[in-house]
N, C-alpha and C positions, 0 to 999 in steps of 0.2 A: 573835406571827406563828408559835403553835404549827400544825402540821398534825395534824390530827384526825381524818382517814379512815378508813374500816375497811378497803377495798381500795385497792392500786395496780398496775394495769396495765401493765406493760412493752409499748411498742408501737416496732417499729424504725421509725429516724428515715428511712429510705429506702423506705420502700414504702408509696408512697399507698394501696394498697389495705387495707390493713390499718390506716393510720391513717383513713381514711374509715370501716372499717368498725366502730374502736373507739368512734365518735361514740355506737353502737348496744349497746353492752356491760354499761351501768348500772355500769360500774366508779365508784366514789366519784370516783376520780383517775387519770389516765393518767401515765405517764413516757415521754416519748417520747424514744427511747436513742439516744444520738449513740458510744457506746462498744461494748460488746461484741457487740452483735447486727449490725453493721456492717463490713464488711471494712474493711481500709484504704484500698485506692483507691475507695471509694466513702464516704469520710466528709465531702470536700467537698460533693456532691451530698447526703447526707443534710442536711447542716446547713442548705441552701439550700431543701430539700423540707420539713423541718421548719417553717422561717420563716415559709413560704408557708403551711404547715397551720394553725400558729398564729393567722395572721392572719384565719383564716376561722372560726376559733370553735368553744366545743364545750360542750356541756349539763354539762361536768364540770371541775373541776380538772384544771389542765393544767401538768406539773412537765416538765423538761427534765434528762436525765441527759447531762452533758458527759464528754468525755475526761479522764483523770487529769492533775492539775497538770505529772507529770514528762513528760508528752507535748511540752508546750507549747502544745497546742490549747485549754486550756480557755479563756482570755482571748476568743479569735477565737469560739468556741461560743457564749459569753454574749453576746456583744456583737452576734452577728449573728442571735441568735434575740431578744433584747430589744425591739425594736420588735413583736413578737407578744404581748407582756405578758403572759408564761408566769406562773402563780401559785407559780411556785418553782422551784429548781434541784436536782439528786442530783449530790453529788460523790462519785466512786469513788475507791477506794485512800486513803483520808483515814487520817493517821497522827495527826491531834493538833487541838489547837486553834489551833496556827501553820498548817496548813492551811484551817482553816476562815476564821480571817480573811484568808487570800490570796485566798479564791474570793469571800469577802464582800467585798474592795476593787475585783474584776472586776466585781459584780454591783451596786456602787454606782455604779462608772465609768461603766455602762451605763447610768444615770438609773433602776435600780430599787432597789425598797425591798421584796425578798420573801423569803422564808424558804429556808433550805437543809438537806436533808434530806442526813445524811452516811452513808456505808456505810464501818462503823469496822471491819471485821473480816479485810477481803482479805489484809493480810500479816501477818506474825509481829510486826512491830514496831508494829504497831496495835493486837493484844491485848494485847501487853506495854503498850501505853499507856495501854488500856481498865484496867487493873489498877491504874495507880501515878498517873492525871493526871485532872486538872479538864477537862471538855470545854465547859463551859459556856461559852455567847457570845451577844451580841444577836442574832446573824444565824441562830442554829442552830433549827431547828423541830422536826427529829425526826432520830433516829437509827437505822439498819436495820445487819442484819449478812447474812453468807453464807459459806456452806460452798465453795463451788469453788474460789475464787481461794485461798482458804486452804489448801485442801489442795495445791494447785499450790505455793505458796510453801513448805510444810512439805517436799514432798515424799511427802506420804500416797498411798498406793492406794486409800485409799478413806475415805468421812468417815460412812459409817453401819455398822453391824454387821449381822449374819446376819437379826436381828430387825427391823431397820430403825430400829432406835435410835442416834442420834447417839454417835460415839464421844468418848470424853473430850475432846480439845480444841476439838471443834467444840460440843460440850455446855456447856464451858466458857467458847468465845467467844459463843455465844448469851446464856449467865446474864451476861457483864461489860458485853455491849451492852443488855441492858435496864436493870442497874444503872446504869451510865455514862447513860443517857438519864434515867433518874429523877432521879440525882443532879444534873444539871443542868437540870430543869424541863422536859424536851422530851418530846414523844411517842416513844415504843418501837415500832418497827416490824420484827415478825418477817420472816426472810428467805424465800424463794420454796421453795416443795414442787416439785420439777423433774420428779417423774413423772408425766405429763401423763396426764389419763383414771382415775387410782387418786382418785376422791371419796372414796371410805372412809377412805383413807389422809389423803387433804388434811385432811377434817375431823376426825380425830382429831389430827392435829397443828395444825389452826388452832386447836380449842376448848383442847387444851393450852397453846398459847401465851395466848389469851385469859384462861384462868384464872391462868396465870403472873403477868400483868400486862400483856402487852404491849395496844398499843391499835389495831392494825393489821398489814394482812399484805402483801407483795408477791404479785404473781401472775404468770404467765407466759402464762397462756393465758384467754382470754374465758370459758371454761367453769369457770375455779376460781373467778370472780367471785361467783356465788350461793351457793357452799358457803362461801367466807370469811365474806361478809354474813350468813349463816345463823351460823356458829361465832360471830362477835363481835356478836351481837345476845343479851343477856341473854332468858334462855327466861320463858317467861309465869309459870311459878311462881316463877322469880326474881323478877321484878316483883314479883309479889303479896306476896313475904315482905317484899322491900324496903319496900311501903308500910305492912307490916305493923308492921315495927322503926321507921319514921318516925313512925308514929301512934302506936306503944307509949310512944317517947321525947320526944313534943312537950311534955310538962308537966316533965321530969324530967333530970338527968343520968345517970340510971340506970334500968332497968326490968327486967320479965322477960317471955318470949314464949315460950311453950309450954314452961315449965319453964327456957329458957335465960337466963341473966345479960346483959344488954345494958347496953354504956356506949358511949364517942363513939368507938371504932374501929368497933362496929358500925354506928354512926348514918354514918360517914364511907362505909362500906363500902356502905352501902343507898344514901345518896345517887350516889354513882356509878353503881350500877347503874342506879337511876332516869334518870339523865343520859345514859348508854350506851344506855338503850333508844332514848331520842328520836332517836337519829343517822341511824336508818333509817326515821324517820316522813317523809310528804309535807310540805312546807311549805303553812301556813296560805294 
């Protein structure tokens, strides 16, 4: 049940207008948000609104970000949205496999068998767990990270330096989330780029994440979706080179191409590029 999308667009759970608009954004997946984008006194209404919207359907995958386990709202968030058959849930403030297991029990109790994406860097404890714990669980479909809540938990005044680069604690969290996801055998999803309208900055950050090994990225505005899709799609030159690598190694475990020695890791990388290139192609 691995989540393999390029883009995951957050949509407030209490906004019928934004939910309806989201159907036409072209995002690979939507995350209906019951947590940070909803005011405390609007959470019950957001849950009901999201349940109704899920029942109406959408042309892309639909996930629901529930409230954190510590709020006591998670089980009801899942139970009341489950009839709409979402394609997965997103668990914020996740601090390890015990939290994954608890959310998985709630999903199963609601009669669903869908994957869980966890936001695994929003507390200092979670980041420390990324360093030392195994996050593998049958219900886990993806891991992602974010800098805003971590900054609050650290008491940091900023998460980027004057050049826009992640400060060390946040760069560490990004790297550890990537490594933990790959070790668990699930998708690694890069956190959101929070400066809306800076398409050049978003493109650089997205391409860097793609090259690093991330499989997709969170989006906070519909305008970010096409930029993310472009960044997370191999270029035509990369696809051409990958096809040449596959052809060169078709009859042998080693080969040369343009003077470069090729072996199994190069073939694995080439096959991954070709697989990723097909994600954005229309279905036959």
